[in-house]
C-alpha positions in Angstrom: 0.0 0.0 0.0 1.3 3.5 -0.8 1.1 6.6 1.3 -1.2 9.5 0.8 1.7 11.6 -0.3 2.5 9.1 -3.1 -1.1 9.2 -4.2 -1.0 12.9 -4.4 2.3 12.8 -6.3 0.8 10.4 -8.8 -2.1 12.8 -9.3 0.1 15.9 -9.7 2.6 14.2 -12.1 -0.2 12.8 -14.2 -1.9 16.2 -14.5 1.5 17.6 -15.5 1.6 15.2 -18.4 3.9 12.5 -17.1 3.3 9.0 -18.4 2.3 6.1 -16.2 5.7 4.6 -16.8 7.5 7.8 -15.9 5.5 8.2 -12.7 6.2 4.6 -11.7 9.9 5.0 -12.3 10.0 8.3 -10.4 8.3 6.8 -7.3 9.8 3.4 -7.5 6.5 1.6 -7.7 4.9 -0.8 -10.2 3.2 0.6 -13.3 0.2 -1.5 -12.4 0.0 0.4 -9.1 0.0 3.7 -10.9 -2.6 2.5 -13.3 -4.8 1.2 -10.5 -4.8 4.6 -8.7 -5.4 6.5 -11.9 -8.3 4.2 -12.9 -9.9 4.7 -9.5 -10.1 8.5 -10.1 -7.3 9.1 -7.6 -9.3 7.6 -4.8 -7.5 5.8 -2.1 -8.8 2.4 -1.2 -11.6 2.5 1.2 -11.6 0.2 4.2 -14.7 -0.6 6.2 -14.7 -1.2 9.9 -14.5 -4.8 10.8 -17.5 -6.3 12.5 -17.0 -7.8 15.9 -16.9 -11.6 16.0 -19.4 -13.3 18.3 -18.0 -14.9 21.4 -17.7 -18.7 21.3 -18.8 -18.9 24.9 
């Protein structure tokens, strides 16, 4: 998982005209990671709260 700063950097570099490959190389992450964040409209993954497990007792 990447940090919020990296997500913002992906967004900024992409808006400046950098390619996905150039962004990935600059940040040292996979092109697929860059692609995934760009396809999700720059949204970070959303995590829902875990539901409590019932007691076995």
